[in-house]
TIDREN-93243 format. One record per residue (C-alpha): residue in one letter; z negated, y, x negated. Coordinates in steps of 0.02 Angstrom, whole numbers, m for minus. Each point is the difference from the previous one (the first is absolute). Layout:
{r->a | up->Z | north->Y | east->X}
...
END
This chain:
{r->m | up->m1618 | north->m598 | east->2798}
{r->s | up->86 | north->69 | east->m170}
{r->l | up->m89 | north->77 | east->m132}
{r->y | up->111 | north->115 | east->m94}
{r->h | up->167 | north->164 | east->m13}
{r->g | up->118 | north->19 | east->m136}
{r->a | up->60 | north->172 | east->m10}
{r->s | up->155 | north->24 | east->m120}
{r->l | up->m20 | north->36 | east->m173}
{r->y | up->154 | north->115 | east->15}
{r->n | up->m96 | north->116 | east->100}
{r->a | up->m125 | north->11 | east->m134}
{r->l | up->125 | north->22 | east->m130}
{r->m | up->92 | north->130 | east->102}
{r->a | up->m166 | north->106 | east->26}
{r->s | up->m24 | north->5 | east->m172}
{r->n | up->44 | north->124 | east->m144}
{r->s | up->m49 | north->m71 | east->m164}
{r->l | up->m49 | north->m188 | east->m41}
{r->n | up->m152 | north->m58 | east->m87}
{r->p | up->61 | north->m96 | east->m149}
{r->s | up->m98 | north->m142 | east->36}
{r->v | up->104 | north->m42 | east->143}
{r->k | up->178 | north->77 | east->m54}
{r->p | up->63 | north->m181 | east->m32}
{r->l | up->m52 | north->m44 | east->176}
{r->a | up->53 | north->142 | east->93}
{r->k | up->164 | north->5 | east->m83}
{r->t | up->46 | north->m168 | east->43}
{r->a | up->m58 | north->7 | east->185}
{r->s | up->79 | north->176 | east->17}
{r->a | up->165 | north->m70 | east->m47}
{r->a | up->m15 | north->m159 | east->108}
{r->l | up->m72 | north->98 | east->145}
{r->a | up->128 | north->136 | east->m6}
{r->t | up->135 | north->m121 | east->12}
{r->n | up->m71 | north->m86 | east->146}
{r->a | up->m31 | north->159 | east->80}
{r->q | up->170 | north->40 | east->m5}
{r->a | up->36 | north->m163 | east->73}
{r->q | up->m122 | north->23 | east->138}
{r->v | up->6 | north->189 | east->40}
{r->m | up->m101 | north->25 | east->164}
{r->d | up->81 | north->77 | east->154}
{r->f | up->m118 | north->117 | east->42}
{r->s | up->98 | north->53 | east->165}
{r->k | up->m57 | north->m171 | east->68}
{r->v | up->m179 | north->34 | east->m39}
{r->d | up->m106 | north->24 | east->155}
{r->i | up->m180 | north->79 | east->m4}
{r->i | up->m125 | north->m109 | east->92}
{r->t | up->m167 | north->72 | east->69}
{r->e | up->m149 | north->m86 | east->39}
{r->q | up->m171 | north->90 | east->38}
{r->l | up->m141 | north->m75 | east->m89}
{r->g | up->m145 | north->102 | east->86}
{r->p | up->m39 | north->161 | east->77}
{r->n | up->127 | north->126 | east->m59}
{r->v | up->42 | north->m109 | east->m146}
{r->y | up->184 | north->m80 | east->m15}
{r->m | up->102 | north->m103 | east->m132}
{r->l | up->176 | north->20 | east->m35}
{r->s | up->108 | north->m142 | east->m68}
{r->g | up->180 | north->m4 | east->m39}
{r->s | up->91 | north->m157 | east->63}
{r->a | up->m1 | north->m164 | east->m85}
{r->g | up->126 | north->m95 | east->m98}
{r->l | up->107 | north->159 | east->m54}
{r->d | up->m85 | north->58 | east->m166}
{r->p | up->37 | north->m115 | east->m141}
{r->s | up->m167 | north->51 | east->m86}
{r->h | up->m108 | north->m22 | east->159}
{r->e | up->67 | north->m142 | east->99}
{r->d | up->m155 | north->25 | east->126}
{r->a | up->57 | north->173 | east->61}
{r->a | up->97 | north->136 | east->m78}
{r->g | up->m97 | north->116 | east->m127}
{r->g | up->m182 | north->33 | east->8}
{r->r | up->m112 | north->23 | east->143}
{r->i | up->m60 | north->169 | east->76}
{r->g | up->m152 | north->49 | east->82}
{r->v | up->m18 | north->140 | east->132}
{r->l | up->m157 | north->90 | east->80}
{r->a | up->69 | north->99 | east->149}
{r->g | up->m98 | north->103 | east->118}
{r->p | up->m36 | north->171 | east->57}
{r->d | up->m36 | north->59 | east->m174}
{r->g | up->182 | north->m57 | east->m58}
{r->v | up->55 | north->m142 | east->m121}
{r->l | up->m65 | north->m78 | east->m145}
{r->m | up->115 | north->m119 | east->m94}
{r->i | up->m25 | north->m143 | east->m128}
{r->d | up->156 | north->m18 | east->m116}
{r->s | up->179 | north->63 | east->47}
{r->q | up->135 | north->m139 | east->m30}
{r->y | up->169 | north->m5 | east->m68}
{r->a | up->78 | north->169 | east->m4}
{r->q | up->142 | north->m81 | east->96}
{r->l | up->m109 | north->m34 | east->158}
{r->n | up->m78 | north->183 | east->m1}
{r->d | up->90 | north->41 | east->165}
{r->k | up->m43 | north->m164 | east->81}
{r->v | up->m181 | north->5 | east->m56}
{r->l | up->m18 | north->181 | east->66}
{r->a | up->74 | north->m58 | east->168}
{r->a | up->m126 | north->m137 | east->12}
{r->i | up->m149 | north->116 | east->m37}
{r->r | up->84 | north->116 | east->129}
{r->r | up->m12 | north->m149 | east->146}
{r->i | up->m185 | north->1 | east->m39}
{r->s | up->m33 | north->192 | east->m26}
{r->n | up->76 | north->166 | east->21}
{r->g | up->m135 | north->71 | east->m109}
{r->p | up->11 | north->83 | east->m186}
{r->i | up->17 | north->m133 | east->m137}
{r->r | up->m156 | north->78 | east->m96}
{r->y | up->m45 | north->m125 | east->m137}
{r->l | up->81 | north->m136 | east->m99}
{r->v | up->m84 | north->m116 | east->m123}
{r->n | up->81 | north->m120 | east->m131}
{r->t | up->m70 | north->m164 | east->m28}
{r->h | up->94 | north->m24 | east->m158}
{r->i | up->167 | north->72 | east->m82}
{r->h | up->128 | north->m134 | east->33}
{r->r | up->145 | north->71 | east->91}
{r->d | up->m5 | north->m109 | east->152}
{r->h | up->m170 | north->98 | east->32}
{r->t | up->38 | north->181 | east->m69}
{r->a | up->190 | north->32 | east->1}
{r->g | up->m18 | north->99 | east->172}
{r->n | up->m123 | north->113 | east->m65}
{r->a | up->103 | north->158 | east->m31}
{r->f | up->66 | north->m17 | east->185}
{r->f | up->m168 | north->m14 | east->85}
{r->a | up->m63 | north->150 | east->m114}
{r->k | up->149 | north->98 | east->72}
{r->q | up->m73 | north->m58 | east->177}
{r->g | up->m166 | north->79 | east->m56}
{r->a | up->m102 | north->m148 | east->m66}
{r->v | up->m120 | north->55 | east->m136}
{r->i | up->3 | north->m158 | east->m122}
{r->f | up->m155 | north->m77 | east->m73}
{r->a | up->0 | north->m130 | east->m149}
{r->r | up->m82 | north->m58 | east->m155}
{r->e | up->15 | north->103 | east->m148}
{r->e | up->90 | north->m137 | east->m95}
{r->l | up->132 | north->m13 | east->147}
{r->r | up->44 | north->182 | east->m12}
{r->e | up->10 | north->m5 | east->m191}
{r->g | up->111 | north->m159 | east->m1}
{r->m | up->121 | north->111 | east->129}
{r->v | up->0 | north->147 | east->m136}
{r->r | up->47 | north->m125 | east->m123}
{r->l | up->146 | north->m55 | east->110}
{r->s | up->49 | north->173 | east->39}
{r->k | up->39 | north->24 | east->m195}
{r->a | up->101 | north->m178 | east->m12}
{r->a | up->198 | north->25 | east->m13}
{r->n | up->14 | north->m77 | east->171}
{r->a | up->m120 | north->100 | east->84}
{r->g | up->139 | north->88 | east->110}
{r->t | up->42 | north->m161 | east->85}
{r->n | up->m185 | north->m71 | east->19}
{r->p | up->m92 | north->61 | east->146}
{r->v | up->m151 | north->m30 | east->m64}
{r->a | up->24 | north->128 | east->m131}
{r->d | up->35 | north->136 | east->121}
{r->p | up->m143 | north->142 | east->m34}
{r->a | up->m4 | north->37 | east->189}
{r->g | up->m77 | north->m169 | east->26}
{r->f | up->m131 | north->0 | east->m139}
{r->p | up->m191 | north->m6 | east->82}
{r->v | up->m71 | north->169 | east->m2}
{r->i | up->m177 | north->m59 | east->24}
{r->t | up->m68 | north->m134 | east->m127}
{r->y | up->m149 | north->m93 | east->m38}
{r->g | up->m66 | north->m134 | east->m139}
{r->m | up->m130 | north->m139 | east->23}
{r->g | up->m157 | north->61 | east->77}
{r->e | up->m47 | north->14 | east->196}
{r->p | up->147 | north->m9 | east->123}
{r->v | up->77 | north->153 | east->61}
{r->r | up->m33 | north->20 | east->197}
{r->i | up->114 | north->72 | east->124}
{r->h | up->m80 | north->37 | east->172}
{r->m | up->145 | north->1 | east->146}
{r->n | up->22 | north->m71 | east->160}
{r->n | up->m166 | north->m69 | east->27}
{r->e | up->14 | north->m92 | east->m143}
{r->v | up->m61 | north->0 | east->m192}
{r->a | up->147 | north->m59 | east->m124}
{r->h | up->m75 | north->m47 | east->m163}
{r->f | up->116 | north->m5 | east->m158}
{r->i | up->m104 | north->m117 | east->m116}
{r->p | up->65 | north->m8 | east->m185}
{r->i | up->44 | north->m172 | east->m71}
{r->r | up->m11 | north->m20 | east->m192}
{r->a | up->159 | north->m42 | east->m76}
{r->a | up->47 | north->m165 | east->93}
{r->h | up->192 | north->m8 | east->78}
{r->t | up->20 | north->172 | east->m99}
{r->g | up->m96 | north->126 | east->m77}
{r->g | up->m7 | north->106 | east->146}
{r->d | up->m50 | north->m110 | east->130}
{r->t | up->m92 | north->61 | east->168}
{r->n | up->m68 | north->m89 | east->154}
{r->i | up->m3 | north->96 | east->173}
{r->k | up->m130 | north->m40 | east->125}
{r->f | up->m14 | north->58 | east->177}
{r->e | up->m181 | north->m6 | east->22}
{r->k | up->m22 | north->m10 | east->194}
{r->a | up->167 | north->m104 | east->33}
{r->n | up->m70 | north->m121 | east->m143}
{r->v | up->181 | north->m24 | east->m74}
{r->l | up->31 | north->3 | east->m202}
{r->f | up->163 | north->25 | east->m72}
{r->i | up->m5 | north->m74 | east->m169}
{r->g | up->181 | north->30 | east->m79}
{r->d | up->65 | north->m128 | east->m108}
{r->f | up->m129 | north->m79 | east->m114}
{r->y | up->m32 | north->m139 | east->135}
{r->r | up->155 | north->m96 | east->35}
{r->n | up->28 | north->m142 | east->118}
{r->y | up->191 | north->m6 | east->m34}
{r->g | up->19 | north->m63 | east->m177}
{r->y | up->m119 | north->8 | east->m136}
{r->p | up->m106 | north->157 | east->m59}
{r->f | up->89 | north->131 | east->m86}
{r->i | up->m76 | north->81 | east->m152}
{r->d | up->104 | north->151 | east->m50}
{r->i | up->m52 | north->33 | east->m157}
{r->n | up->142 | north->120 | east->m37}
{r->n | up->m75 | north->112 | east->130}
{r->g | up->m192 | north->m26 | east->m48}
{r->g | up->m36 | north->m155 | east->98}
{r->s | up->m132 | north->m127 | east->m77}
{r->l | up->m57 | north->m178 | east->30}
{r->k | up->m172 | north->69 | east->m32}
{r->g | up->9 | north->136 | east->127}
{r->m | up->99 | north->m110 | east->126}
{r->l | up->m170 | north->m100 | east->9}
{r->e | up->m117 | north->142 | east->8}
{r->g | up->113 | north->85 | east->157}
{r->l | up->m8 | north->m166 | east->74}
{r->d | up->m191 | north->4 | east->m2}
{r->a | up->4 | north->177 | east->51}
{r->t | up->107 | north->m28 | east->148}
{r->m | up->m114 | north->m146 | east->54}
{r->k | up->m142 | north->130 | east->m6}
{r->s | up->91 | north->120 | east->106}
{r->a | up->34 | north->m119 | east->142}
{r->d | up->m101 | north->m99 | east->110}
{r->a | up->50 | north->m168 | east->96}
{r->s | up->75 | north->92 | east->140}
{r->t | up->95 | north->127 | east->m110}
{r->t | up->206 | north->m25 | east->17}
{r->l | up->72 | north->14 | east->m181}
{r->v | up->172 | north->68 | east->m7}
{r->p | up->92 | north->m52 | east->m165}
{r->g | up->157 | north->106 | east->m47}
{r->h | up->104 | north->m146 | east->29}
{r->g | up->m28 | north->m183 | east->95}
{r->t | up->m123 | north->m43 | east->134}
{r->l | up->m148 | north->81 | east->68}
{r->i | up->m169 | north->m74 | east->m70}
{r->k | up->m199 | north->4 | east->17}
{r->r | up->m114 | north->29 | east->m145}
{r->d | up->m28 | north->m204 | east->m24}
{r->d | up->175 | north->m12 | east->m38}
{r->i | up->m29 | north->78 | east->m155}
{r->v | up->m114 | north->m134 | east->m70}
{r->p | up->139 | north->m130 | east->m39}
{r->y | up->108 | north->119 | east->m63}
{r->r | up->m120 | north->70 | east->m136}
{r->d | up->m48 | north->m180 | east->m25}
{r->m | up->177 | north->m40 | east->m39}
{r->i | up->16 | north->139 | east->m125}
{r->i | up->m166 | north->m59 | east->m95}
{r->a | up->66 | north->m182 | east->2}
{r->v | up->170 | north->52 | east->m79}
{r->q | up->m85 | north->121 | east->m120}
{r->d | up->m117 | north->m135 | east->m55}
{r->k | up->165 | north->m116 | east->m39}
{r->v | up->83 | north->139 | east->m89}
{r->l | up->m146 | north->40 | east->m116}
{r->g | up->m22 | north->m195 | east->m31}
{r->m | up->175 | north->0 | east->m66}
{r->i | up->m2 | north->166 | east->m87}
{r->a | up->m147 | north->m83 | east->m104}
{r->q | up->92 | north->m148 | east->m45}
{r->g | up->144 | north->124 | east->m77}
{r->k | up->117 | north->m22 | east->139}
{r->t | up->142 | north->129 | east->15}
{r->l | up->55 | north->80 | east->161}
{r->q | up->148 | north->m117 | east->15}
{r->d | up->m115 | north->m151 | east->m16}
{r->v | up->m116 | north->65 | east->152}
{r->l | up->143 | north->33 | east->108}
{r->a | up->79 | north->m176 | east->m38}
{r->a | up->m179 | north->m52 | east->51}
{r->k | up->20 | north->59 | east->161}
{r->v | up->m189 | north->32 | east->31}
{r->t | up->30 | north->63 | east->178}
{r->a | up->68 | north->m157 | east->59}
{r->a | up->m156 | north->m49 | east->93}
{r->y | up->25 | north->154 | east->114}
{r->d | up->191 | north->3 | east->19}
{r->a | up->m11 | north->m77 | east->167}
{r->k | up->m136 | north->134 | east->78}
{r->v | up->127 | north->132 | east->m65}
{r->a | up->121 | north->69 | east->106}
{r->g | up->159 | north->77 | east->m74}
{r->g | up->68 | north->6 | east->m176}
{r->t | up->m119 | north->m115 | east->m87}
{r->g | up->99 | north->m12 | east->m165}
{r->s | up->58 | north->159 | east->m39}
{r->s | up->m167 | north->77 | east->73}
{r->s | up->m111 | north->m130 | east->m92}
{r->d | up->86 | north->39 | east->m175}
{r->r | up->m24 | north->192 | east->22}
{r->f | up->m187 | north->m48 | east->43}
{r->i | up->m28 | north->m104 | east->m140}
{r->t | up->97 | north->106 | east->m129}
{r->a | up->m106 | north->174 | east->51}
{r->m | up->m160 | north->m123 | east->m11}
{r->y | up->41 | north->m84 | east->m167}
{r->q | up->34 | north->172 | east->m82}
{r->e | up->m157 | north->80 | east->68}
{r->l | up->m115 | north->m143 | east->m57}
{r->k | up->82 | north->m39 | east->m177}
{r->g | up->11 | north->196 | east->m38}
{r->p | up->110 | north->93 | east->m134}
{r->a | up->59 | north->m101 | east->m145}
{r->k | up->m100 | north->16 | east->m141}
END
């Protein structure tokens, strides 16, 4: 089984308003390279189908077609969760805005009930760009306070008019911080919105359907490429490790875990993923102690022992992973 997914840094940069000074050089270089790549590899949204899979009583997963999204070859955009029944529909994430009508049609094949709630796992546009559309369908949007703050910042940027994540109609209206999960009782199910400390981004949430024993975990676990610590949107290595521990505590051996990209997993699949992060962290810490630069660490290929186990984009996603790790572990220049 492959271990890890790599979402595009381009998505992170596009879902950012201002750049943290410590990551500006990386972001500018990556943005230029990836913007050029994006122009050469524009996704044809007309070819994307939305595929539905039932994961438990009243619980469904919606995925875009594979092989069409340059940022996510395993499936176009981020996964959507749906809880449907006589009380209406609860959605997890909202996909790219260009797929709004297709996502709505897929939901309507499951249920004609009102779309009452939408919760976001994190801010990236492949998970939130459809928010405004589904708010207009009647959904009340939930998310972390940090996620809403990020959207508000985007709405003040020069390119806000062309960025669907910056549309105030799609901002969360009910927000929460760290602490006890938010609970929604509907369709003979209990949905837990579990806040995760800054991991993939600063506003991550896991969503567990208690009776179906299904846990949607967003993007801080990846089994396609290396981990993506989006420091520009508040993510952190420390938070990622804490989030993985918290996720394991939220699951049992039978729980189905649904990453935002990649394959479905079980709780024990997190163990080698976490062990890999810690082992690479130890190597990077050792090189920092020897006075090595970021370029030295990248050249050393510290993830080489894991590359054969990692599906998808090992070169670029490894460099992104190691760069974020190095910057956090080394800290700001003194």
